[in-house]
C-alpha positions in Angstrom: -46.9 18.9 17.6 -49.4 20.1 15.1 -52.6 18.2 15.9 -54.0 18.4 12.4 -51.0 16.6 10.9 -50.8 14.1 13.8 -54.4 13.2 13.7 -54.5 12.8 9.9 -51.3 10.7 10.0 -52.8 8.4 12.6 -56.0 8.1 10.6 -54.1 7.3 7.4 -52.0 4.7 9.2 -55.0 3.1 10.9 -56.7 2.7 7.6 -53.7 0.9 6.1 -53.7 -1.8 8.7 -57.4 -2.7 8.5 -58.4 -5.9 6.8 -58.7 -5.1 3.1 -58.6 -8.7 1.8 -59.2 -8.9 -1.9 -58.6 -5.2 -2.6 -55.5 -5.1 -4.8 -54.7 -1.5 -3.9 -55.2 -1.8 -0.1 -54.5 -5.4 0.8 -51.3 -5.2 2.7 -50.8 -9.0 3.2 -48.8 -9.8 0.1 -45.2 -9.2 -1.0 -44.9 -6.6 -3.8 -44.3 -2.9 -4.3 -47.8 -1.9 -3.2 -47.5 -3.1 0.4 -43.8 -2.3 0.1 -44.4 1.4 -0.2 -46.9 1.0 2.6 -44.4 -0.4 5.1 -41.7 2.0 4.0 -44.0 4.8 4.9 -45.0 3.2 8.2 -41.3 3.1 9.1 -41.0 6.8 8.3 -44.0 7.3 10.6 -42.5 5.3 13.4 -39.2 7.2 13.1 -41.0 10.5 13.3 -43.2 9.6 16.3 -41.6 6.6 18.0 -45.1 5.0 18.4 -44.2 1.5 19.6 -47.3 0.0 18.1 -46.1 1.0 14.6 -42.8 -0.9 15.1 -44.6 -3.8 16.6 -46.9 -3.9 13.5 -44.0 -3.9 11.1 -42.3 -6.8 12.8 -45.6 -8.8 12.8 -46.2 -7.9 9.2 -42.9 -9.4 8.2 -43.6 -12.5 10.3 -47.0 -13.0 8.5 -45.8 -12.3 5.0 -42.2 -13.1 4.5 -42.9 -16.6 3.2 -44.8 -15.0 0.3 -41.5 -13.4 -0.9 -39.9 -16.7 -1.8 -39.6 -17.2 -5.5 -40.5 -13.6 -6.3 -37.2 -12.1 -7.5 -38.2 -9.0 -9.4 -37.5 -5.3 -8.9 -40.9 -4.4 -7.6 -40.9 -7.2 -5.0 -37.7 -5.7 -3.5 -39.6 -2.8 -2.0 -40.7 -4.4 1.3 -37.1 -5.4 2.1 -36.2 -1.6 2.5 -37.5 -1.8 6.1 -35.2 -4.8 7.0 -32.1 -2.7 8.0 -34.2 -0.7 10.5 -35.8 -3.8 11.8 -32.4 -5.3 12.4 -31.3 -2.2 14.3 -34.5 -2.3 16.4 -34.4 -6.0 17.2 -30.8 -7.2 16.8 -32.3 -10.2 15.0 -29.6 -11.3 12.6 -32.2 -12.8 10.2 -33.1 -9.3 9.1 -29.5 -8.4 8.3 -28.8 -11.7 6.6 -31.9 -11.5 4.4 -31.0 -7.9 3.4 -27.5 -9.0 2.4 -28.9 -12.0 0.5 -31.2 -9.8 -1.5 -28.6 -7.1 -2.1 -26.3 -9.8 -3.5 -29.0 -10.8 -5.9 -29.5 -7.2 -7.0 -25.8 -6.7 -7.6 -25.0 -10.1 -9.3 -28.2 -11.4 -10.9 -30.9 -8.9 -11.6 -31.5 -8.3 -15.3 -29.8 -5.1 -16.6 -30.2 -3.0 -19.7 -27.4 -2.2 -22.1 -26.8 1.0 -20.1 -26.3 -1.2 -17.0 -29.5 0.0 -15.4 -31.6 -2.4 -13.4 -34.3 -3.5 -15.9 -37.7 -2.8 -14.4 -39.2 -6.2 -13.6 -42.6 -6.9 -12.0 -44.5 -9.8 -10.3 -47.2 -9.8 -13.0 -46.7 -12.1 -16.0 -45.4 -9.4 -18.3 -41.9 -8.3 -19.3 -40.5 -4.9 -20.1 -37.3 -5.9 -21.8 -34.6 -3.2 -21.9 -36.8 -0.7 -20.2 -35.7 1.8 -17.5 -38.5 3.1 -15.2 -38.3 5.8 -12.6 -40.1 3.5 -10.2 -37.0 1.3 -9.8 -35.2 3.9 -7.7 -37.7 3.8 -4.9 -38.6 0.1 -5.2 -35.1 -1.4 -5.3 -32.3 1.1 -5.1 -33.5 2.6 -1.8 -33.2 -0.9 -0.3 -29.7 -1.3 -1.7 -28.6 2.0 -0.2 -30.0 1.1 3.2 -28.3 -2.2 3.2 -25.0 -0.6 2.2 -25.3 1.7 5.2 -26.2 -1.2 7.5 -23.2 -3.4 6.7 -20.8 -0.7 5.6 -20.5 -2.1 2.1 -19.0 0.3 -0.4 -19.8 -1.9 -3.4 -23.5 -1.7 -2.6 -23.3 2.1 -2.1 -21.4 2.5 -5.4 -24.1 0.5 -7.2 -26.9 2.5 -5.6 -25.2 5.7 -6.7 -24.6 4.4 -10.2 -28.2 3.4 -10.6 -29.4 6.9 -9.5 -27.1 8.6 -12.0 -28.1 6.2 -14.9 -31.8 6.7 -14.2 -31.4 10.5 -14.1 -29.3 10.6 -17.3 -31.7 8.5 -19.4 -35.0 9.9 -17.9 -34.4 13.6 -17.4 -35.8 15.9 -20.0 -33.2 18.6 -20.9 -36.0 21.0 -21.9 -38.2 21.0 -18.8 -35.8 19.3 -16.3 -38.5 16.9 -15.1 -38.5 13.1 -15.8 -40.1 11.0 -18.4 -41.8 7.8 -17.0 -39.5 5.4 -18.8 -36.8 4.8 -21.4 -36.6 2.0 -23.9 -32.9 1.1 -24.4 -33.6 -0.9 -27.5 -35.5 1.8 -29.4 -33.6 4.7 -27.8 -36.7 6.7 -26.9 -39.0 7.5 -24.0 -41.9 5.6 -25.6 -45.0 7.7 -25.1 -42.7 10.4 -23.5 -45.2 11.0 -20.6 -44.0 13.4 -17.9 -45.9 11.2 -15.4 -46.2 12.8 -12.0 -45.8 9.7 -9.8 -42.7 8.7 -11.7 -41.2 12.0 -10.8 -42.4 11.5 -7.2 -40.6 8.1 -6.9 -37.3 9.8 -7.7 -38.0 13.1 -5.9 -38.6 11.2 -2.7 -36.1 8.4 -3.3 -32.9 10.3 -4.1 -32.6 12.2 -0.8 -33.4 9.0 1.1 -30.7 7.2 -0.8 -28.1 10.0 -0.4 -28.8 10.0 3.4 -27.8 6.4 3.5 -24.7 6.3 1.3 -23.0 9.7 1.8 -20.8 8.3 4.5 -19.5 5.5 2.1 -19.1 7.3 -1.2 -18.6 10.8 -2.5 -21.9 12.3 -3.8 -20.9 13.8 -7.2 -21.8 17.3 -8.3 -23.8 15.8 -11.2 -26.3 14.2 -8.9 -26.9 17.4 -6.9 -27.1 19.5 -10.1 -29.6 17.1 -11.8 -31.7 16.8 -8.7 -31.8 20.5 -8.2 -32.9 21.0 -11.8 -35.5 18.3 -11.4 -37.1 19.9 -8.3 -37.1 23.3 -9.9 -38.7 21.8 -13.0 -41.4 20.1 -10.8 -42.3 23.4 -9.1 -42.9 25.0 -12.4 -45.7 22.4 -13.1 -47.5 22.8 -9.7 -51.1 23.8 -10.5 -52.8 26.8 -8.8 -54.7 24.4 -6.5 -51.4 23.1 -5.1 -51.3 19.7 -6.8 -49.9 18.2 -9.9 -51.9 16.6 -12.7 -51.5 12.8 -13.4 -49.3 13.9 -16.3 -47.9 17.1 -15.2 -47.8 19.0 -18.5 -51.5 18.2 -19.0 -53.2 20.6 -16.6 -56.7 19.5 -17.7 -55.9 15.9 -16.5 -57.1 14.8 -13.0 -55.0 15.9 -10.0 -52.9 13.1 -8.6 -52.6 13.0 -4.8 -50.0 10.3 -4.4 -47.5 11.9 -6.8 -48.1 15.3 -5.3 -47.4 14.1 -1.8 -44.2 12.3 -3.0 -42.9 15.5 -4.7 -43.7 17.6 -1.6 -41.9 15.0 0.6 -38.9 15.2 -1.8 -38.8 19.0 -1.5 -38.6 18.7 2.3 -36.2 15.8 2.4 -34.1 17.4 -0.4 -33.7 20.6 1.6 -32.9 18.6 4.8 -30.1 16.7 2.9 -28.7 19.9 1.4 -29.5 18.7 -2.2 -31.6 21.9 -2.8 -31.5 25.3 -1.2 -33.8 26.1 1.7 -36.1 28.8 0.3 -39.3 30.3 1.7 -41.0 29.9 -1.7 -40.2 26.2 -1.6 -41.7 25.8 1.9 -44.8 27.8 0.6 -45.2 25.4 -2.3 -45.2 22.4 0.2 -47.8 24.2 2.3 -50.0 24.5 -0.7 -49.8 20.8 -1.2 -51.0 20.2 2.4 -53.9 22.5 1.9 -54.9 20.7 -1.2 -54.5 17.2 0.1 -56.5 17.4 3.2 -59.9 17.5 1.4 -59.0 14.2 -0.3 -58.7 12.4 3.1 -61.9 11.0 4.4 -62.9 11.0 8.1 -61.8 7.3 8.2 -58.4 8.1 6.8 -58.8 6.9 3.2 -56.7 8.9 0.7 -58.7 9.5 -2.5 -57.4 11.0 -5.8 -54.8 8.2 -6.4 -54.4 6.7 -9.8 -54.0 2.9 -10.1 -50.9 0.9 -10.9 -49.5 2.4 -14.1 -47.0 0.9 -16.6 -45.6 3.2 -19.3 -48.8 3.8 -21.3 -48.9 3.7 -25.1 -50.1 7.3 -25.3 -50.2 10.3 -22.9 -54.0 10.4 -23.1 -54.1 6.8 -21.9 -52.8 8.0 -18.5 -56.0 9.9 -18.1 -58.5 7.6 -19.9 -57.3 4.1 -19.0 -56.1 4.3 -15.4 -58.8 4.2 -12.8 -58.6 6.0 -9.5 -59.0 4.2 -6.2 -57.5 4.0 -2.7 -54.1 2.3 -2.5 -51.4 1.6 0.0 -48.9 3.6 -2.0 -51.3 6.6 -2.0 -51.8 6.2 1.7 -48.0 5.7 2.1 -46.8 8.7 0.2 -49.2 11.0 2.1 -48.2 9.3 5.4 -44.5 10.0 4.6 -45.2 13.6 4.0 -47.1 14.0 7.2 -44.4 12.1 9.1 -41.7 14.4 7.7 -43.6 17.5 9.0 -44.1 15.9 12.4 -40.4 15.0 12.6 -39.4 18.6 11.6 -41.7 20.0 14.3 -40.3 17.7 16.9 -36.7 18.8 16.0 -37.7 22.5 16.1 -39.4 22.2 19.5 -36.8 20.0 21.0 
């Protein structure tokens, strides 16, 4: 096992579980998408390493925080539930399975939808984005639905997950560059500021192969999904900067580099090849290696991942993504980097038996 990846992964994880009370980006003890991405990544780390302390932490985290989920039924607050199917398999505690089914039923039957039948992106903050489709939804909610479909063998859940993936790709993918816009406004019929935001692309680059892995035994994966995903990943590679990372808005090379989005895209490249969604190519592996080389300097000795932009709605202008969004450590930044490291560790373990 490569000690560099193993050591850095452990440092990043250890930093995530420290007491960061009062820090929006790093406080893991609430119920929303930020800690949700964190625990999803920790599960990936556990599945790559089988470190028992990681699984023990996830179970304890749910015990400490599940009460905070009550009354918070929005797309972004679904993210933490994505670990419930795995926790059920690990513990045989039926509460995890029953909660997963309960939340999946809410998604299927009650969550607000746009006129295209996409899940409307809803958030815990007191703000609404009526009739808006955001790339984030795929990772924050559809991944959970796919995992629950696999857990209970529910074809309806799997079909809905597949439908949501296809709708999001159809309305967000730019036919000219093949990458994704951050959002789509169904009412006005446009992409609003039309930002090709890197982390939006990362949510879908990483999310789709994870979803396909869960539902492919229940539904046929159509050619359209593979074709669109392949075009997306090729388009993303065209925007990788010489230093190995992507800018906050990828077609603005003078913008700051964005580590979380870059890690998520690199993870998607590896997972996409693993799932057969994109071809295995040496040049793709070389692009991922460049991401590693560039990310390491952003990780402090304590395991803090720097170079991560803050929580980002669809901004009114492209320049606002650079000027109005601060950069600071976050659980999703830690998490996407941890997922990337975990995937490499897992691949090495498979290779060396």
